[in-house]
C-alpha positions as CSV (number, residue, x, y, z in Angstrom):
1,X,-34.0,45.7,32.6
2,X,-37.7,45.9,33.3
3,X,-39.6,44.6,36.3
4,X,-43.3,45.2,36.8
5,X,-46.1,43.3,38.3
6,X,-49.3,42.7,36.3
7,X,-51.2,45.5,37.9
8,X,-48.4,48.0,37.1
9,X,-48.4,46.9,33.5
10,X,-52.1,47.2,33.2
11,X,-52.2,50.6,34.9
12,X,-49.4,52.0,32.8
13,X,-50.8,50.7,29.5
14,X,-54.4,51.8,30.1
15,X,-53.3,55.3,31.3
16,X,-50.4,56.0,28.9
17,X,-51.0,53.6,26.0
18,X,-54.8,53.6,25.7
19,X,-55.0,52.3,22.1
20,X,-53.5,48.9,23.0
21,X,-55.8,45.9,22.7
22,X,-56.1,43.3,25.4
23,X,-54.1,40.7,23.6
24,X,-51.2,43.2,23.3
25,X,-51.4,44.0,27.0
26,X,-51.5,40.3,27.9
27,X,-48.4,39.6,25.7
28,X,-46.6,42.5,27.4
29,X,-47.4,41.1,30.8
30,X,-46.1,37.7,29.7
31,X,-42.7,39.3,28.8
32,X,-42.4,42.0,31.4
33,X,-43.8,40.0,34.4
34,X,-43.3,36.4,33.6
35,X,-40.0,36.3,31.7
36,X,-41.5,34.9,28.5
37,X,-39.6,35.6,25.2
38,X,-41.0,38.2,22.9
39,X,-41.3,35.7,20.0
40,X,-43.2,33.1,22.0
41,X,-45.5,35.6,23.6
42,X,-46.2,37.3,20.3
43,X,-47.1,33.9,18.7
44,X,-49.3,32.9,21.7
45,X,-51.3,36.1,21.4
46,X,-51.4,36.2,17.6
47,X,-49.2,39.4,17.3
48,X,-46.1,40.2,15.3
49,X,-42.9,40.2,17.3
50,X,-42.1,43.6,15.8
51,X,-45.4,45.1,17.2
52,X,-44.8,43.5,20.6
53,X,-41.2,44.6,20.7
54,X,-42.3,48.2,19.8
55,X,-44.8,48.2,22.6
56,X,-42.3,46.9,25.1
57,X,-39.8,49.6,24.1
58,X,-42.6,52.2,24.7
59,X,-43.2,50.6,28.2
60,X,-39.5,50.7,29.0
61,X,-39.3,54.3,27.9
62,X,-42.2,55.1,30.1
63,X,-40.5,53.4,33.0
64,X,-37.4,55.5,32.4
65,X,-39.4,58.7,32.3
66,X,-41.0,57.8,35.6
67,X,-37.7,57.1,37.2
68,X,-36.1,60.3,35.9
69,X,-39.1,62.6,36.7
70,X,-38.4,63.5,40.3
71,X,-41.5,64.5,42.1
72,X,-43.9,62.7,39.7
73,X,-44.3,59.9,42.2
74,X,-43.0,59.8,45.7
75,X,-39.5,58.4,45.5
76,X,-39.9,56.1,48.5
77,X,-43.0,54.6,46.8
78,X,-41.0,54.0,43.6
79,X,-38.2,52.2,45.4
80,X,-40.6,50.1,47.4
81,X,-42.6,49.0,44.3
82,X,-39.4,48.1,42.5
83,X,-38.2,46.1,45.5
84,X,-41.5,44.3,45.5
85,X,-41.3,43.5,41.8
86,X,-37.7,42.3,42.1
87,X,-38.7,40.0,45.0
88,X,-41.6,38.6,43.0
89,X,-39.3,38.1,40.0
90,X,-37.0,36.2,42.3
91,X,-34.1,38.4,41.4
92,X,-30.9,37.6,43.3
93,X,-30.1,39.7,46.4
94,X,-26.9,41.1,44.9
95,X,-28.6,42.1,41.6
96,X,-31.6,43.7,43.4
97,X,-29.3,45.5,45.8
98,X,-27.2,47.0,43.0
99,X,-30.2,48.2,41.0
100,X,-31.9,49.7,44.2
101,X,-28.7,51.4,45.2
102,X,-28.4,53.0,41.8
103,X,-32.1,54.0,41.9
104,X,-31.8,55.5,45.4
105,X,-28.8,57.5,44.5
106,X,-30.4,58.8,41.3
107,X,-33.4,59.9,43.3
108,X,-31.1,61.8,45.8
109,X,-31.6,59.3,48.6
110,X,-29.1,57.9,51.1
111,X,-27.9,54.4,51.2
112,X,-26.7,52.8,54.5
113,X,-25.1,49.4,54.7
114,X,-25.4,47.0,57.6
115,X,-22.4,45.7,59.5
116,X,-22.3,42.7,57.2
117,X,-23.1,42.6,53.5
118,X,-26.6,41.2,54.2
119,X,-28.6,44.3,54.8
120,X,-29.0,47.7,53.0
121,X,-31.2,50.6,54.1
122,X,-32.5,53.1,51.5
123,X,-33.6,56.5,52.8
124,X,-35.8,58.5,50.4
125,X,-37.9,61.5,51.3
126,X,-39.9,60.5,54.4
127,X,-39.4,56.7,54.1
128,X,-36.9,53.9,54.5
129,X,-36.8,50.6,52.7
130,X,-34.6,47.8,54.1
131,X,-33.6,44.8,52.1
132,X,-31.9,41.9,53.8
133,X,-30.8,38.3,53.1
134,X,-32.9,35.7,54.8
135,X,-30.8,33.5,57.2
136,X,-31.5,30.1,55.6
137,X,-33.4,28.1,53.0
138,X,-36.5,27.8,55.1
139,X,-37.8,31.1,53.7
140,X,-39.7,31.3,50.5
141,X,-37.3,33.8,49.0
142,X,-33.6,34.4,49.2
143,X,-34.2,37.9,50.6
144,X,-36.9,40.1,52.0
145,X,-37.7,43.8,52.4
146,X,-39.6,46.1,54.7
147,X,-40.8,49.6,54.0
148,X,-41.7,52.3,56.6
149,X,-42.9,55.8,56.2
150,X,-41.0,58.1,58.7
């Protein structure tokens, strides 16, 4: 599963995949950020689906390297950015919670659950990120998060 915002995709592709043309980057953004299919995005940007698929695999591998390279980026920052991407992608609370728990544990963090199943705190390095279910449908999203440096 891959979740990025447009700025993250642009940054990663320009820094680590510099030979990509703008239409390839736009197609990758359509798939990685907006949930479009590879085939429709490739057709829209006049690319082959094989080429787009190969570029998305490279982006996914880059994401895995970042997650597995402890110390490359502050772990609290990684968790916060992923929480933000999941929220913008309107991922369900339960799915986001599980992925963030796995990520936090992989980055040697500590996970603390609230008294009910509607809040989770993630402690990484010198930061804490809290995700929680919103109390009702009057909120724009099902859940929210806060991030604080300690």
